[in-house]
N, C-alpha and C positions, 0 to 999 in steps of 0.2 A: 665278757669273754668266753665263759663256758657256753650259754646257748649260741653262740656264733659258730663255736668248733665241735657241740658235741655231736656232729652229723659225720663227723670225719674221724671219730674215735672207733675202733674195733681194734680186739685183740689181737687180730695178724697183722695189722697195719702197724701196731706198735713194734711188735716183734721185728718187722722189717726196719722199721726206722732203727731201732738197737742196734741189727748185723750193721746198717750202714755206718752209724756214728759211734760204735763201741772202741774202735782206735782212737777217736777225736778227743772222747771225754773219759774224767776221773771214776776212777773205782766207786766213790763216795756217789757222786753223779748218777753212775748207772745202777746203784743200789737203790737212791730213791725212788727215781723210777719203777725199776723193777717193783717195790715195796707198795707203788700206788698203784701197780696194775694189781696183784697180788689183794690189795687192802677191796678192790673191788668186789670181789667173790666173799667177803666175807658178811654176814646178818648184821655184824656188831656195828659197824659202819653208819654212821647215821646218812639218811637220805641224801642231805645238801653237801657233803662231804662228799659221796658216791657224784653228785651231778659237777663240783666242782673239779674230780679228778680226772672224768672223762671230757671235761671242757680245756682243759688243761693238756691233756695226754694229747685231744683232740688237737689244738692249737701245737703242738713237739709233731705232729705228723703233716700235716698241714701245710703244703709248699709254700703260700703265700701268708706270711706273718709279716712283723714287723722290719727284721732283719731277714733277710734271702738266706737261706742253711749255707747255700755254694760260694756267699762270698766269707771272703776270712774274716772271723770272729761271727762268723751268722749263726751259731749256734747259743749264744751269748744270752738273747732276751729268751730264750727257752728254755734253758738253763735256771736261769734268776725266777720265770716263773713257776719251775718243778720246785728248787728249794725253797722259793716264801710257803708254797705250795703243802711242803712237806712239813716245815716246821709246823705250819698250822694243825694237821692229819696226825701228827704220827703220835700224839697223845694215844689212839684208837688203837695202835700198833697192839700186837701180842703175842706172846710167845708161838702162837700156832702160825702166825702169818708171818714172824722171824723165820721161823723153820723153813717156812715154804720159798721166802726169798731165800736164804740160805741153799733150797737143793736149785733152784731156777738159775742163782748166782752160777752154782756149778755145769751149769749146763752150758754156760757161754765159756 
C-alpha cells in the first residue's frame, strides 16, 4: 500500500483533507492522524515507519481507495488503516511529539 500512495502524500494535502473530514471523525482518530504527520518531522522515527506513514496518509488523501470517501461510511477503510498504523508506530512517540500534537490540535 505505501508504495502506491507515497506520491499522493503532502503535508498541505493532508491538512486540506483534515479540514474536510474534521466534523466526520472522532477526536481520537483526528489526533492519531496529527500524530502521524508530526512523526514524519522527527529523526528518531525509523525510515520504515516514515515510509509506511507516508503511504497510509497518501491513501487517506487519495480519492481512489477501497471505499470512496463520498459514500456513507467511506472513511472506514481510511480510519482502519490509520488506527492499525498508529498502534504499530506509537511506541516511537516522545513527549516532544505529544507537545507538538497538542499545539496542532489547538489550531483546529
